[in-house]
N, C-alpha and C positions, 0 to 999 in steps of 0.2 A: 184504174183511175175512175172507179165508179162514182166517187163523190162529185166529179166534175164533168163526166161525159154527158150528163143531161143537158149541159149548155155546150153545144157543138161549135165547130169552126165555121159554120155557115149560118146566115140569117134565118134560113128556112127551118133548121132544126131548133133554133132558139124560139122561133115563132110558134112551132108546134107545141113546144113545151109549155108556152104561156097561153095555149089554146086560142091563138089568134090575137092576143092582146098586143103584140109587137107589130108595128108597121115598119116595113122595110122596102128598100129599093136596091135590088141586087146590082143593077147596072152602075149605080152611083156609089155602091158600097156604104150606104148609110142605113142605120137601123134606129128606129125610134122605140124607146122603152116605155112601159106603162108607169114609170116612176122617174124622178129626177134625182141627181146626186149633186150636192152643192156644199160649200163651206158653211159652217155655222157662223152667223153674224149677229143674231139677235137673241134676246132672252127666250123668246118663244122657240126658236130653232134649238137652243140648248136644252130647253125643257123636253122637246121631242127626242133629241139624241139621248138624253139621260134615261128617258122613259123606256126606249127600246133596248138600251144597254142593260138596264136593270132587269128587264123582263127576260132577256136572253140568258144572262148569268144566273138568274133565279131558277131556270129550268135545270141547270147542270151543277152549279155550286152555290146553293142557296145561302149558306152561311156567309161566304164572301160577298154575295150580292147585296147583303144588308149594308155594306160599306159604299155601295154605288147608287143609293137612292137619290143623292144630291150630286150636283156637279162637283168635280174634283178640282183642286187648285191647278193641276196641270192643264185642265181644259182652257184656262185663261192665260197661260204663259205665252210670251211672244214667239217662242220657238216651236209652238204646237199649233196644229189646225185640227178641227173636228169636222169630219164629213158626215153628212146626213142624207139618207135616201128617203124620199117622200112619195107616197102614192099620188099620181095625177088625179085620181078619181075623187079622193076626199081629203088629201093632205096629211093622211095619217103616216106616222113614222114606220119605215120598213127595215131600216138598218142604220148602223153608224159605226165609225171607228175614229181613232185619233192617231195622228202622225206627229212624232217629235223628231226634230233634227238636232244635231249637236251644234246648233247655232251659237248658243250662249253657255251651254253647260253640257255635262256628260249625259248620255242617255239614261233613262230610268233603270234599264237592266244593269247598268254599271254600278248601281248601288249594291248589287249582290254578287257580281262576277267581274273579273278583269278580262277585258277582251284581249284576244291574242295579238301578237305584234303586227300581223299583216293588216289588221283593222285600225291600228293606232294611226292618228294623223289623217284619216280618211274622212270624206264627207259621208255621214251616216244618217239614216232615218229609221226610227223604231216605230213599227205599226202595232198599236195596242188597242185594247177595248173593242175588238170586233164583236158586234152583236147584231143578230138579224132575227126577223120574225120567223114563225114556223111555216111549214108547207112548201109547196112547189115554188112559189114566187120567191121564197126566202133563199133558195139555192141560186137563183139568177141574181138576186140582189147581192149576195155574197161575192159572186164572181165579178159583178160590175164594180163593187167597192174595191176589190183587189185591183182591177184594171185602173180605177181612179188613183189608187195608191202608186202604181207603177208610173202613171202619167205625171203625178206630182213629183216623184223622184226624178224623172227625166227632166222636167221643166226647171227643177231647182238644182241640177248638177249633182245629184246624190250619187255616190259611187256604189254603196251597198245598202240594201234594205235589211233590217234586222227584225226578226219576229221571235216570239217565244210561244211554244205550244205544248199543252199537256196532252196525254193520250186520250182519245184517238185523234185530236185535232192536228197533232204533229204529222200524222200520215198525210193529211191534206196538203200541208206545206211541202212535204217530200214530192207529192204528185205535181206540184207547181215548179219543181226542180230547185227548191231551197236546199242548201247543204248545212250540215251541222257545223257550228263554230268550233266546237271542241271534238277532238278525234274520238273520244270514248262514247260520244252520243248520249251520255248519261244525263237524265233530268236533274236540274238544280233547283233547290228552293229559292224563290224570288220574292223579295220583300214587297214589290209593287203589285203582286198578284196573291197576296195573302200567304206568302211562304209556301205556296203549293208548288211541287216540283214540275218544272217545265224544261223541255229541250230548247236550247238557244240556237237559232238558225239564221243563215244569211243568204242573200241573193245578190249577185253582182249585176247591176243594172245594165251596164254597157254590153254585156254578152248575152243578155236575156233572150232577145229574138233569135240569135244564132243557135242557142241551146234548144229553144222550143222547136225551131225548124229542124234541127238535127234529130230530135226525138219524135218528130211528126206529132207534136202535142195536139190533142183535140181542141184546145183553146187558143191555138195560134191565130186563127182567123178572127175570133172574138176580140182578142187582145190587140192585134196588130193591123189587121186588114179591113176591119169594119169600123166606120166612124159612128160614134154615139153622141149626138149633140146634146142629149139629156144629161151627160156627165160634164160638169163644169167645175174644174179644180181652182178657178180663180187666177189672179195675177201671180206672176213669178215672185218668189221670195228667195233671194240669193242668200244661202247659208254662209256663215263664217265659221270655219272649223275651229273647234276648241284646241288650244295648244296642247300637244301631246308631251308626255314626259319622255317619250322615246323618239329616236330618229325614225323617219318613215322608212320601213324595211321593204324588201322584196316580198311578193306573195309567196306562200309556201310552194314547194315543188309540185305538189298535186294540182294546185290551181294553175301554175304556169303550164304544166303539161296539158291540162284541159283546154286552155286557150290555144295552144299550138295545134291541137287536134281540130278545133273548131275553125281555125284560120287556114288549115292545110288545103 
């Protein structure tokens, strides 16, 4: 888990990584970050989110990044929120991502694939357009944005988070205990990411802490036991699940078995 071990399960490890930039109180389990994470509410917020998004994509997939110079239509949809990480020092953007629920419509990934039966009729959220700055601080911002995404899902009664990852980003989602939506684990060209092949992966929110605990995950403390007042996901937005064409089925046997082992 080399991508994530730099941000450890205790405040002191995180603090050392940031060279003392993080203020923490171990007794109270509170950690202050050198940046804030909030929902985008203004044109200036959106400009910053798009700026860091474009810069991040330009480093890795420059051709597709040209389509991200301006805000996208989805950034303004009622079923989407954009999260922005800003430096406390100068207000510069350090990272951003977008979360779409199946509040009013199918997820963007469903333009390219049909999700399996066990995800039909569920409250879903797709996390997209994750972009962060370079350097050591960028790795902490990434993990903090992921924590914010999990908190948003919990606050809004989301059952599964869905992500798509191209190599080698898909390995980072595996390290966070995301599972492949499709058994063959094959990358699929996705229209909302320039038809670049991505793995489609999911994370069951309700069992997340149990699974991280069972795996002695190095980010368990950061995600679950440390409070970060600088992460503000805003007020709850109750999702309305899009009506499925299928009856709500049981989870696949492998998922049921995993739950049984966790609860044993």
